[in-house]
SERO-4910 file (N, C-alpha, C, O; in steps of 0.05 Angstrom, whole numbers):
BEGIN
 pado doro    nc1    nc2    nc3   cac1   cac2   cac3    cc1    cc2    cc3    oc1    oc2    oc3
  Met    A   -283   -543     79   -273   -523     98   -276   -495     86   -272   -491     62
  Lys    A   -284   -475    103   -286   -448     95   -269   -430    113   -270   -433    138
  Ile    A   -255   -411    100   -238   -393    115   -245   -364    108   -248   -358     84
  Leu    A   -248   -347    128   -255   -319    124   -231   -302    133   -222   -305    156
  Val    A   -223   -284    116   -202   -264    123   -216   -236    122   -229   -230    103
  Ile    A   -211   -220    143   -224   -194    145   -203   -172    145   -185   -172    162
  Gln    A   -204   -153    126   -187   -130    126   -202   -106    114   -205   -105     90
  Gln    A   -210    -88    131   -227    -65    122   -212    -39    119   -224    -18    116
  Lys    A   -185    -40    121   -170    -15    120   -166     -6     91   -182    -14     73
  Met    A   -146     10     86   -142     22     60   -126      4     41   -120    -19     48
  Ile    A   -120     14     18   -109     -2     -4    -84    -17      4    -82    -41     -2
  Gly    A    -65     -3     16    -39    -16     23    -43    -39     42    -30    -60     39
  Asp    A    -61    -36     61    -66    -57     81    -81    -81     68    -75   -104     74
  Val    A   -100    -75     51   -115    -96     37    -97   -112     19    -98   -136     18
  Leu    A    -79    -98      5    -60   -111    -13    -40   -128      3    -35   -151     -4
  Thr    A    -29   -117     24     -9   -131     40    -21   -156     53     -8   -177     55
  Ser    A    -46   -154     62    -59   -176     75    -65   -199     56    -70   -222     65
  Ser    A    -64   -194     30    -69   -215     10    -47   -236     10    -50   -257     -3
  Ile    A    -25   -231     23     -4   -251     24    -12   -276     40      1   -297     38
  Leu    A    -34   -274     55    -44   -297     71    -56   -319     54    -56   -342     62
  Phe    A    -66   -312     30    -83   -331     16    -68   -355      5    -78   -378      7
  Glu    A    -45   -351     -7    -31   -374    -19    -22   -393      2    -25   -417     -2
  Pro    A    -10   -384     25     -2   -404     46    -26   -419     57    -24   -442     63
  Leu    A    -49   -405     59    -73   -418     68    -82   -440     49    -90   -462     57
  Lys    A    -81   -434     23    -88   -454      3    -69   -478      3    -77   -501     -1
  Glu    A    -44   -472      8    -24   -494      8    -29   -512     32    -26   -536     30
  Lys    A    -36   -500     55    -41   -516     79    -68   -530     77    -71   -553     86
  Phe    A    -88   -516     66   -115   -528     64   -124   -526     35   -140   -509     28
  Pro    A   -114   -544     18   -119   -543    -11   -149   -544    -19   -156   -534    -41
  Asn    A   -165   -556     -3   -194   -558     -9   -210   -536      3   -235   -535      1
  Ala    A   -197   -517     17   -212   -496     31   -223   -475     11   -211   -470    -10
  Glu    A   -245   -464     19   -257   -442      4   -250   -416     20   -258   -414     43
  Ile    A   -236   -398      7   -227   -374     21   -243   -349     12   -246   -344    -12
  His    A   -254   -335     32   -269   -311     27   -254   -287     39   -239   -290     59
  Tyr    A   -257   -264     27   -243   -240     36   -263   -217     40   -276   -208     21
  Val    A   -265   -207     65   -282   -184     71   -265   -159     69   -244   -157     82
  Leu    A   -274   -140     53   -258   -115     49   -277    -93     41   -299    -97     33
  Asn    A   -267    -68     43   -283    -45     34   -285    -46      4   -266    -52    -10
  Ser    A   -308    -39     -7   -314    -43    -35   -295    -27    -53   -288    -36    -75
  His    A   -285     -4    -45   -268     13    -62   -239      2    -64   -224     12    -80
  Thr    A   -232    -17    -47   -205    -27    -47   -201    -53    -64   -179    -62    -67
  Val    A   -223    -64    -74   -221    -90    -88   -203    -90   -113   -192   -111   -119
  Pro    A   -200    -67   -127   -183    -69   -152   -155    -79   -147   -143    -91   -165
  Val    A   -143    -76   -123   -116    -85   -118   -114   -115   -114    -92   -126   -116
  Val    A   -136   -128   -109   -136   -157   -105   -154   -171   -125   -159   -196   -124
  Glu    A   -165   -156   -144   -182   -168   -165   -167   -189   -180   -143   -186   -186
  Lys    A   -181   -210   -188   -169   -233   -203   -149   -249   -187   -133   -264   -198
  His    A   -149   -245   -161   -130   -261   -144   -137   -291   -146   -160   -298   -140
  Pro    A   -118   -307   -154   -124   -336   -159   -130   -352   -134   -141   -375   -136
  Phe    A   -124   -342   -110   -129   -358    -86   -152   -348    -69   -156   -356    -46
  Val    A   -167   -329    -80   -192   -320    -66   -216   -330    -81   -219   -325   -105
  Asp    A   -233   -344    -67   -257   -356    -80   -281   -336    -80   -298   -339    -97
  Lys    A   -281   -318    -61   -304   -299    -60   -296   -274    -45   -283   -274    -24
  Phe    A   -303   -251    -57   -300   -225    -44   -326   -217    -32   -347   -220    -44
  Ile    A   -325   -207     -7   -350   -197      6   -345   -168     14   -327   -162     29
  Phe    A   -361   -150      2   -356   -122      5   -371   -109     28   -395   -113     32
  Val    A   -356    -92     42   -368    -75     63   -369    -47     51   -349    -38     40
  Thr    A   -392    -34     53   -394     -7     43   -396     12     66   -402      4     88
  Pro    A   -392     38     61   -395     58     83   -423     57     96   -425     62    120
  Lys    A   -443     51     80   -470     49     91   -472     27    112   -484     30    133
  Val    A   -460      4    106   -461    -18    125   -446    -11    151   -456    -17    172
  Asn    A   -423      2    148   -408     10    172   -422     30    189   -418     31    213
  Ala    A   -438     47    176   -451     69    190   -479     62    202   -489     77    218
  Asn    A   -490     40    193   -517     33    200   -517      7    217   -509    -14    207
  Lys    A   -526      8    242   -525    -15    259   -542    -38    249   -534    -61    251
  Leu    A   -566    -32    238   -584    -53    228   -571    -67    203   -572    -91    201
  Met    A   -560    -51    185   -547    -62    162   -523    -79    169   -517   -100    158
  Leu    A   -508    -70    190   -484    -85    199   -493   -111    211   -481   -132    207
  Phe    A   -515   -111    226   -526   -135    238   -534   -156    216   -528   -179    218
  Lys    A   -547   -146    195   -555   -163    173   -531   -175    159   -530   -198    151
  Phe    A   -510   -158    156   -486   -166    143   -472   -189    159   -463   -209    148
  Ile    A   -471   -185    186   -459   -205    203   -475   -231    202   -464   -253    203
  Lys    A   -502   -229    201   -519   -252    199   -513   -268    173   -513   -293    173
  Gln    A   -508   -254    151   -502   -267    126   -475   -282    128   -472   -304    117
  Leu    A   -456   -270    142   -430   -283    146   -434   -308    162   -422   -329    156
  Arg    A   -450   -307    183   -454   -330    200   -466   -353    184   -460   -377    189
  Asn    A   -483   -347    165   -496   -367    149   -476   -382    130   -483   -403    119
  Glu    A   -452   -370    127   -432   -383    110   -419   -407    124   -406   -424    112
  Asn    A   -422   -408    151   -411   -430    167   -380   -433    164   -370   -454    156
  Tyr    A   -367   -412    171   -337   -412    169   -325   -430    191   -335   -432    213
  Asp    A   -303   -443    184   -288   -459    203   -266   -442    216   -260   -446    240
  Ile    A   -255   -424    201   -233   -407    211   -238   -378    202   -246   -372    179
  Val    A   -235   -359    221   -236   -331    215   -210   -318    224   -201   -321    246
  Ile    A   -198   -303    205   -173   -288    211   -180   -259    208   -185   -249    186
  Asp    A   -180   -244    231   -187   -216    231   -161   -200    231   -149   -196    252
  Val    A   -154   -189    208   -130   -173    206   -136   -144    214   -118   -129    222
  Tyr    A   -161   -136    213   -169   -108    218   -170   -102    248   -157    -83    257
  Gly    A   -184   -117    263   -184   -114    292   -199    -90    304   -191    -80    325
  Lys    A   -219    -80    290   -235    -58    300   -263    -69    307   -269    -93    303
  Ile    A   -280    -52    317   -306    -60    328   -322    -77    307   -333    -98    314
  Ser    A   -324    -66    283   -341    -80    262   -330   -108    257   -345   -127    255
  Ser    A   -303   -111    253   -292   -137    247   -293   -155    272   -295   -180    269
  Leu    A   -291   -144    295   -293   -160    320   -320   -172    322   -323   -195    330
  Leu    A   -341   -157    315   -368   -167    316   -372   -189    295   -385   -209    300
  Met    A   -361   -185    271   -362   -205    250   -349   -231    260   -360   -253    256
  Thr    A   -326   -228    273   -311   -251    282   -326   -265    305   -330   -290    305
  Ala    A   -335   -250    324   -348   -261    348   -373   -276    341   -379   -297    354
  Phe    A   -389   -267    322   -414   -280    316   -413   -297    291   -434   -306    280
  Ser    A   -389   -303    281   -385   -319    257   -392   -349    262   -400   -363    244
  Gly    A   -389   -357    287   -393   -386    293   -369   -403    287   -371   -427    289
  Ala    A   -347   -390    278   -323   -406    271   -311   -419    296   -312   -408    318
  Lys    A   -299   -443    291   -286   -457    313   -259   -445    320   -250   -446    343
  Ile    A   -247   -433    300   -220   -421    304   -222   -391    296   -227   -385    273
  Lys    A   -216   -374    315   -217   -345    311   -190   -333    318   -180   -336    340
  Ile    A   -177   -320    299   -150   -310    302   -149   -280    297   -162   -270    278
  Gly    A   -134   -265    313   -131   -236    309   -109   -226    326    -96   -241    341
  Tyr    A   -104   -200    324    -82   -188    340    -90   -184    369   -113   -176    375
  Lys    A    -71   -188    386    -76   -185    415    -78   -156    423    -59   -140    419
  Lys    A   -100   -149    434   -105   -122    446   -120   -127    472   -131   -149    476
  Tyr    A   -122   -107    489   -134   -111    515   -164   -119    512   -175   -131    529
  Tyr    A   -176   -110    489   -205   -116    486   -211   -139    467   -234   -144    461
  Thr    A   -190   -153    458   -195   -175    439   -193   -203    451   -199   -223    438
  Lys    A   -183   -204    475   -177   -230    488   -202   -248    490   -200   -273    488
  Leu    A   -225   -236    494   -250   -252    497   -262   -260    470   -279   -277    469
  Ile    A   -252   -248    448   -263   -254    422   -247   -276    407   -258   -295    397
  Tyr    A   -220   -273    407   -204   -291    392   -195   -316    408   -190   -314    432
  Asp    A   -195   -338    395   -184   -363    407   -153   -361    408   -140   -372    425
  Phe    A   -142   -346    388   -113   -343    387   -107   -313    383   -104   -304    360
  Pro    A   -104   -298    405    -96   -270    403    -66   -269    399    -50   -277    416
  Val    A    -58   -259    376    -30   -258    368    -17   -232    375    -26   -210    368
  Glu    A      5   -233    390     19   -209    398     40   -201    377     59   -217    372
  Arg    A     36   -178    365     55   -170    344     82   -163    355     85   -150    376
  Arg    A    102   -173    342    130   -168    350    137   -139    344    126   -127    325
  Val    A    156   -128    360    164   -100    357    185    -97    335    186    -77    321
  Lys    A    203   -117    333    224   -116    313    222   -140    295    214   -162    303
  Ala    A    230   -136    270    228   -158    251    249   -180    257    272   -173    264
  Leu    A    241   -205    256    260   -227    260    273   -236    235    294   -248    235
  Tyr    A    259   -231    212    268   -241    187    276   -217    169    272   -194    177
  Lys    A    286   -223    145    293   -202    127    268   -192    112    265   -196     88
  Ser    A    250   -179    127    225   -171    116    216   -146    130    230   -135    148
  Thr    A    192   -136    123    180   -113    137    162   -123    159    153   -146    159
  Leu    A    157   -106    179    139   -114    200    111   -118    190     96   -135    200
  Ala    A    104   -103    169     77   -107    158     73   -135    147     52   -147    151
  Ile    A     94   -147    135     93   -174    125     94   -194    149     78   -212    150
  Glu    A    112   -189    167    116   -208    189     91   -209    207     84   -231    216
  His    A     79   -186    212     55   -186    229     32   -203    217     18   -217    231
  Arg    A     29   -201    191      8   -217    178     15   -246    178     -3   -263    183
  Met    A     40   -253    173     47   -281    174     45   -293    202     41   -317    205
  Gln    A     47   -276    222     44   -285    250     15   -296    254     11   -314    271
  Leu    A     -4   -285    239    -32   -294    242    -36   -323    233    -56   -335    239
  Leu    A    -16   -333    218    -18   -361    208     -5   -381    227     -8   -405    223
  Glu    A     10   -371    246     25   -389    264      6   -408    280     13   -431    283
  Pro    A    -17   -399    289    -35   -417    303    -45   -440    286    -55   -460    296
  Leu    A    -42   -437    259    -50   -458    241    -27   -475    232    -29   -491    213
  Asp    A     -4   -472    246     20   -487    240     31   -482    211     41   -499    198
  Ile    A     27   -457    203     38   -448    177     63   -432    183     61   -410    195
  Pro    A     87   -441    175    111   -427    182    115   -401    166    102   -396    146
  Phe    A    132   -383    177    137   -358    164    150   -362    136    168   -379    133
  Glu    A    141   -347    117    153   -347     91    154   -318     82    135   -303     83
  Asn    A    178   -309     73    182   -282     64    170   -277     37    183   -280     16
  Val    A    144   -271     36    130   -267     11    123   -238      7    123   -222     26
  Ser    A    116   -231    -17    108   -204    -24     81   -204    -37     74   -224    -51
  Pro    A     65   -184    -33     38   -183    -46     42   -182    -77     63   -172    -86
  Gln    A     22   -192    -91     23   -191   -120     -3   -180   -130    -24   -184   -119
  Ile    A     -2   -166   -152    -26   -156   -166    -28   -171   -193     -8   -174   -207
  Tyr    A    -52   -181   -198    -56   -198   -222    -70   -182   -244    -94   -178   -242
  Leu    A    -55   -175   -264    -66   -160   -287    -72   -179   -310    -59   -200   -313
  Gln    A    -92   -172   -326   -100   -188   -349    -86   -176   -374    -80   -153   -375
  Glu    A    -83   -193   -394    -70   -184   -419    -84   -161   -432    -72   -142   -442
  Asp    A   -111   -161   -431   -126   -139   -444   -122   -113   -429   -122    -92   -441
  Glu    A   -118   -114   -402   -113    -90   -387    -86    -78   -394    -83    -53   -397
  Leu    A    -66    -95   -398    -40    -86   -405    -40    -74   -434    -27    -54   -439
  Lys    A    -54    -87   -451    -55    -77   -479    -68    -50   -480    -59    -32   -494
  Glu    A    -90    -46   -465   -104    -20   -464    -86      1   -452    -86     24   -462
  Ala    A    -71     -6   -431    -53     14   -419    -31     22   -438    -24     46   -439
  Lys    A    -20      3   -452      1      9   -472     -9     28   -493      4     47   -501
  Asn    A    -33     23   -503    -45     40   -523    -51     68   -512    -47     88   -526
  Phe    A    -60     69   -487    -66     94   -474    -41    112   -472    -42    136   -478
  Leu    A    -19    100   -464      6    114   -461     16    124   -489     25    147   -491
  Ser    A     13    108   -508     21    115   -535      5    139   -546     16    158   -557
  Lys    A    -21    138   -541    -39    160   -550    -33    186   -534    -37    208   -544
  Gly    A    -22    182   -510    -15    206   -493     12    218   -501     20    237   -488
  Gly    A     25    206   -521     50    217   -530     75    207   -516     97    218   -519
  Leu    A     72    185   -501     95    174   -487    108    152   -503     95    138   -519
  Asp    A    134    149   -499    149    128   -512    158    108   -491    175    114   -474
  Ile    A    146     84   -491    152     65   -470    179     53   -472    188     38   -454
  Asp    A    194     59   -493    221     50   -496    241     70   -482    265     64   -480
  Lys    A    230     92   -473    247    112   -458    239    111   -429    217    101   -422
  Pro    A    256    120   -410    250    118   -381    224    132   -374    220    155   -380
  Leu    A    207    116   -361    181    126   -353    178    122   -323    181    100   -313
  Tyr    A    174    144   -308    172    143   -279    144    152   -269    134    172   -278
  Met    A    133    136   -252    108    143   -238    116    159   -213    132    149   -197
  Ile    A    104    182   -210    110    199   -187     87    199   -167     65    208   -173
  Ser    A     93    189   -143     73    191   -121     75    219   -110     87    224    -89
  Val    A     63    237   -124     67    266   -119     54    276    -94     63    296    -82
  Leu    A     34    262    -85     19    270    -60     14    246    -42     11    223    -52
  Gly    A     14    251    -16      8    230      3    -23    229      6    -37    242     -8
  Ser    A    -31    213     25    -60    210     30    -72    235     42    -97    239     41
  Gly    A    -56    253     52    -64    279     63    -39    297     64    -17    287     61
  Leu    A    -44    322     69    -21    341     70     -1    334     92     22    340     90
  Gln    A    -12    322    114      6    314    136     25    292    128     46    288    141
  Lys    A     19    278    106     35    256     97     46    262     69     53    244     54
  Thr    A     48    288     62     58    296     36     83    312     38     84    332     52
  Tyr    A    104    304     24    129    319     23    123    346     11    109    348     -9
  Pro    A    132    368     23    125    395     15    128    399    -15    147    389    -28
  Phe    A    109    413    -27    108    417    -56    133    427    -68    143    416    -88
  Lys    A    145    448    -56    169    460    -67    192    439    -66    209    438    -84
  Tyr    A    193    424    -44    214    404    -41    211    382    -62    230    372    -74
  Met    A    186    373    -66    181    352    -86    189    361   -113    201    346   -129
  Ala    A    184    386   -120    191    397   -146    222    395   -150    231    390   -172
  Lys    A    237    400   -128    266    399   -130    275    370   -136    294    366   -151
  Leu    A    261    351   -125    268    323   -130    261    316   -159    276    301   -172
  Leu    A    240    327   -170    232    321   -198    253    334   -216    260    323   -237
  Asp    A    262    358   -209    283    371   -225    308    354   -225    322    352   -246
  Thr    A    314    341   -203    337    323   -201    335    299   -220    354    291   -233
  Ile    A    311    288   -221    306    264   -238    312    272   -267    325    257   -281
  Val    A    301    294   -276    305    302   -304    334    310   -309    344    306   -331
  Asn    A    347    322   -290    375    329   -293    393    304   -296    411    304   -313
  Val    A    387    283   -281    402    258   -282    394    242   -307    411    230   -320
  Thr    A    368    242   -313    358    226   -336    343    245   -354    318    247   -352
  Pro    A    356    258   -373    343    278   -390    320    268   -406    301    283   -413
  Glu    A    320    241   -412    298    230   -428    275    221   -410    256    209   -421
  Ala    A    277    225   -385    256    216   -366    228    228   -374    226    251   -381
  Gln    A    208    210   -372    181    218   -376    166    214   -349    166    192   -338
  Leu    A    154    235   -338    143    234   -311    112    234   -313    100    251   -326
  Leu    A    100    215   -299     71    214   -296     65    220   -267     78    210   -249
  Phe    A     45    237   -262     36    243   -235     13    224   -227     -6    220   -242
  Asn    A     15    214   -203     -7    198   -191    -23    216   -173    -14    224   -152
  Tyr    A    -48    223   -182    -66    239   -166    -94    233   -174    -99    222   -196
  Ile    A   -113    240   -157   -141    237   -164   -153    264   -170   -141    284   -161
  Pro    A   -176    266   -184   -186    292   -191   -188    313   -169   -183    336   -173
  Ser    A   -195    304   -145   -197    323   -122   -170    334   -113   -169    354    -99
  Gln    A   -149    321   -122   -122    330   -115   -108    346   -137    -85    353   -135
  Lys    A   -123    352   -158   -111    365   -182    -97    391   -176    -75    396   -185
  Glu    A   -110    408   -160    -98    434   -154    -72    432   -139    -53    446   -144
  Asp    A    -70    412   -120    -45    408   -106    -23    397   -125      0    406   -123
  Ala    A    -31    379   -142    -12    368   -162     -2    390   -180     21    391   -188
  Glu    A    -20    409   -188    -12    431   -205      8    449   -191     26    460   -204
  Gln    A      5    452   -165     24    469   -150     52    457   -152     72    471   -156
  Val    A     54    431   -149     80    418   -151     91    422   -179    115    429   -182
  Tyr    A     75    418   -199     83    422   -227     93    451   -231    114    454   -244
  Asn    A     79    471   -220     87    499   -225    113    506   -211    127    525   -220
  Tyr    A    121    491   -190    146    497   -177    170    485   -192    193    491   -186
  Cys    A    165    467   -210    186    454   -225    199    473   -245    187    493   -253
  Lys    A    224    467   -253    238    482   -273    224    478   -300    210    458   -304
  Glu    A    228    496   -319    215    494   -345    223    468   -359    206    455   -372
  Glu    A    249    461   -357    258    436   -371    244    411   -359    239    392   -373
  Thr    A    239    413   -333    225    390   -320    196    389   -329    185    367   -334
  Lys    A    183    412   -330    155    413   -338    151    400   -366    131    386   -370
  Lys    A    170    403   -383    168    392   -410    168    361   -409    158    348   -428
  Gln    A    178    350   -388    180    321   -385    157    309   -369    155    285   -365
  Ile    A    139    326   -359    116    317   -343     91    315   -361     84    335   -373
  Tyr    A     79    292   -361     55    288   -376     31    289   -356     21    269   -347
  Phe    A     24    314   -350      6    319   -327    -21    307   -331    -33    297   -312
  Asp    A    -31    308   -355    -59    298   -360    -61    269   -368    -83    259   -375
  Val    A    -39    255   -366    -39    226   -372    -40    211   -346    -19    208   -333
  Phe    A    -63    201   -338    -66    186   -313    -89    167   -315   -108    172   -330
  Gly    A    -88    146   -300   -110    127   -300   -136    137   -289   -136    150   -269
  Lys    A   -157    132   -303   -184    141   -294   -196    123   -273   -216    129   -260
  Ser    A   -183    100   -269   -192     81   -248   -168     69   -235   -145     72   -245
  Leu    A   -171     55   -213   -149     43   -199   -136     21   -216   -111     19   -216
  Arg    A   -151      5   -229   -140    -16   -246   -124     -4   -270   -104    -15   -277
  Glu    A   -134     18   -281   -119     32   -303    -93     42   -292    -72     39   -306
  Phe    A    -93     54   -268    -68     64   -257    -48     41   -253    -25     44   -259
  Ile    A    -58     19   -243    -40     -4   -238    -28    -14   -264     -4    -19   -266
  Ala    A    -45    -16   -285    -35    -25   -311    -14     -6   -323      5    -15   -335
  Ile    A    -19     20   -320      0     40   -330     26     38   -315     48     40   -327
  Thr    A     25     34   -288     49     32   -272     66      8   -280     90      9   -277
  Lys    A     53    -12   -290     67    -36   -299     88    -30   -321    108    -43   -324
  Phe    A     83     -8   -336    101     -1   -358    122     20   -349    139     28   -364
  Cys    A    121     28   -323    140     47   -313    166     34   -304    166     11   -296
  Lys    A    187     49   -306    213     39   -297    215     38   -267    228     21   -256
  Ala    A    202     57   -254    203     59   -224    181     77   -214    169     92   -229
  Met    A    176     74   -188    158     92   -174    175    109   -155    192     99   -141
  Ile    A    170    135   -155    185    154   -138    166    173   -124    148    184   -137
  Gly    A    169    176    -98    153    196    -84    143    188    -57    156    171    -43
  Asn    A    121    199    -49    110    196    -22    102    167    -17     90    154    -34
  Glu    A    108    157      7     99    131     16     69    130     17     56    149     25
  Gly    A     57    107      9     29    104     10     19     81     -8     35     64    -16
  Gly    A     -7     82    -14    -19     60    -29     -6     57    -57     -3     34    -66
  Ala    A      0     79    -70     12     77    -97     38     62    -96     44     46   -114
  Val    A     55     67    -76     80     54    -73     76     24    -68     90      7    -79
  Asn    A     57     17    -51     51    -11    -46     42    -26    -71     49    -49    -75
  Met    A     27    -12    -88     19    -25   -113     43    -29   -132     45    -49   -145
  Ala    A     60     -9   -133     84    -11   -150    102    -34   -140    113    -49   -157
  Lys    A    105    -37   -114    120    -59   -103    108    -86   -111    123   -104   -119
  Ala    A     82    -87   -110     68   -112   -117     71   -119   -147     68   -142   -155
  Leu    A     78    -99   -163     83   -103   -191    113   -109   -197    121   -113   -219
  Gly    A    129   -109   -175    157   -114   -178    174    -91   -187    196    -94   -197
  Lys    A    163    -67   -184    177    -43   -193    196    -31   -172    189    -31   -148
  Pro    A    220    -22   -180    237     -8   -161    223     17   -151    209     30   -165
  Cys    A    227     23   -125    214     46   -113    233     62    -97    250     52    -83
  Phe    A    231     89   -100    245    107    -83    224    121    -66    207    136    -76
  Ile    A    225    116    -40    202    123    -22    210    144     -3    230    142     12
  Val    A    194    166     -2    198    187     18    177    183     40    154    188     36
  Phe    A    186    175     63    168    171     86    162    197    100    180    214    103
  Ser    A    137    201    108    130    224    124    141    220    152    144    197    161
  Pro    A    148    242    167    161    240    193    146    223    213    158    210    230
  Gln    A    119    223    212    104    209    233     99    179    227     86    165    243
  Ile    A    109    169    205    106    141    197    132    126    202    154    135    194
  Ser    A    131    103    215    155     87    220    163     73    194    148     59    182
  Lys    A    188     78    186    198     66    162    200     35    164    195     21    144
  Glu    A    206     25    188    210     -3    192    184    -20    186    186    -43    178
  Gly    A    161     -7    190    136    -22    186    131    -29    157    119    -50    151
  Trp    A    141    -12    138    134    -17    110    158    -18     92    156    -18     67
  Phe    A    182    -20    103    206    -20     86    227    -39     99    231    -40    123
  Ser    A    239    -55     81    260    -73     90    286    -66     75    287    -65     51
  Glu    A    307    -62     90    333    -55     79    345    -78     62    363    -74     47
  Phe    A    333   -101     66    343   -125     51    331   -127     23    341   -143      7
  Asp    A    311   -111     17    299   -110     -9    315    -90    -26    310    -66    -25
  Lys    A    333   -100    -42    351    -83    -58    337    -68    -80    348    -51    -93
  Asn    A    312    -75    -85    296    -62   -105    283    -36    -95    272    -21   -111
  Gln    A    286    -32    -69    273     -9    -57    293      8    -42    312     -2    -29
  Val    A    289     34    -43    305     53    -27    285     72    -13    266     82    -25
  Ala    A    289     76     13    271     93     28    286    113     44    308    107     54
  Val    A    275    137     47    287    158     63    267    168     84    243    170     78
  His    A    277    173    107    262    184    130    279    205    143    303    203    143
  Leu    A    266    224    155    280    246    168    300    235    189    322    247    192
  Lys    A    293    213    202    310    203    223    337    192    212    355    187    227
  Asp    A    338    188    185    363    179    173    384    201    173    408    196    169
  Phe    A    375    226    178    393    248    175    396    266    200    416    278    204
  Val    A    375    266    217    377    282    242    367    266    265    355    244    262
  Glu    A    372    275    289    363    261    313    332    261    314    319    282    312
  Phe    A    321    237    316    292    235    313    283    210    329    285    187    319
  Gly    A    274    214    354    266    192    371    236    191    375    220    203    360
  Lys    A    227    178    397    199    174    402    185    201    408    162    205    399
  Val    A    199    219    421    187    245    427    180    260    401    159    271    398
  Glu    A    200    260    383    196    274    358    174    260    341    158    273    328
  Met    A    173    233    342    153    218    328    125    226    338    107    230    322
  Asp    A    122    228    364     96    235    375     88    264    367     64    269    362
  Glu    A    107    281    367    102    309    359     94    311    329     77    326    321
  Ala    A    108    295    313    103    295    285     75    285    278     63    293    259
  Lys    A     65    266    295     38    256    291     17    278    295     -5    277    283
  Lys    A     24    297    312      5    320    316      8    341    294    -12    352    285
  Asp    A     33    345    286     37    365    264     64    359    251     85    362    263
  Ser    A     63    350    227     88    342    213    103    365    200    126    363    192
  Thr    A     89    389    198    100    411    183    128    420    192    146    422    175
  Pro    A    133    424    218    160    433    226    182    412    221    205    419    217
  Phe    A    174    387    220    193    365    215    199    363    185    221    358    177
  Tyr    A    178    367    169    182    367    140    201    390    132    216    387    113
  Ser    A    199    413    146    215    436    139    245    429    141    262    441    128
  Lys    A    251    410    159    279    402    163    288    381    142    312    377    138
  Phe    A    269    369    129    274    347    111    279    358     83    265    352     64
  Ile    A    300    373     80    305    388     56    314    370     33    326    349     38
  Pro    A    309    378      8    316    361    -15    346    354    -16    353    332    -25
  Asp    A    364    372     -7    392    366     -8    400    341      8    420    329      3
  Leu    A    384    334     28    389    310     44    382    285     27    396    265     30
  Ile    A    362    288     11    352    265     -4    366    261    -31    369    238    -40
  Lys    A    374    282    -44    384    281    -71    406    260    -76    404    245    -95
  Pro    A    426    259    -59    448    239    -64    437    210    -66    446    195    -84
  Lys    A    418    203    -49    407    176    -50    389    173    -75    389    151    -87
  Leu    A    375    194    -82    358    193   -106    375    189   -131    368    174   -149
  Ile    A    397    204   -132    415    202   -156    427    173   -158    428    162   -179
  Asp    A    435    163   -135    446    135   -135    425    115   -144    430     96   -160
  Phe    A    400    119   -135    378    102   -143    373    103   -173    371     82   -186
  Leu    A    372    127   -184    367    130   -213    389    117   -230    384    106   -251
  Lys    A    413    119   -220    436    107   -235    437     77   -233    450     63   -249
  Ser    A    424     66   -212    426     37   -207    405     21   -221    408     -3   -224
  Ile    A    383     34   -229    360     19   -240    362     18   -271    344      6   -284
***
């Protein structure tokens, strides 16, 4: 038996969707499981013990109809028995439709009914003590008679990766025996980034509560100027505790470094999802236009999340407006609202 899982979205979605593999192997122990994903997201699921083969989609394939057709033809030649389309967009729908699989599963949308044998309607509210992101994915296994299990994604690091990360931190002047915090200093875009001056205030709070704190910034080279702005807004005593130039040069390096951190603090996004998969406590600042319920469960005592709606009236109208422009809503999300919860978090871990 062969099973194909398709998820072409970003890092957080690719990682979260990996929870499907172990239940599938338990149900079908002799099955060969393949995972279609964007090539740049593979580091978060690399070395996964329940994936037999990764199949990479590149931007060129997505942008070129002929290349996409050839790609789909290659998938068809694999002779899959089951296809689970977690992505649900045109490219993955075509892969699913022409796969030749006897069982095709995906989320119910007005345009997917003719493609999937089992169009799954996502529930609006969580039924279990989990996030909707987890529950929605586990719903895709219901047509296969696989019951819900409250599982979390995992990242599988190798001993040599951890050893290299430890040496890297030591050479960077950090003491892993003292509190080390990874800061998700920037979101995926400015619309999803807590204002720089406000973030600096939160970093000042961390150092005030934990004077020995060592702060690492998570950013990529193209975000360096923005990260520097946050740094420059910090107090001088805070700056002394920030190791600005110590960061992973690759996604796997970042993951290995995060493994040695006491916690992840900052903007919701891929970095937070990776820290969760490593079992790290997280203090998460959600952007106004993102639903907290989708990616956070109040039953996970290892995680604390804050959203503007926790403090001011914030309904569907405000959510829709925030999706257009989050700036005026962020201006209301002042650090003084967040600080008490952040202080409690720091004292509890």
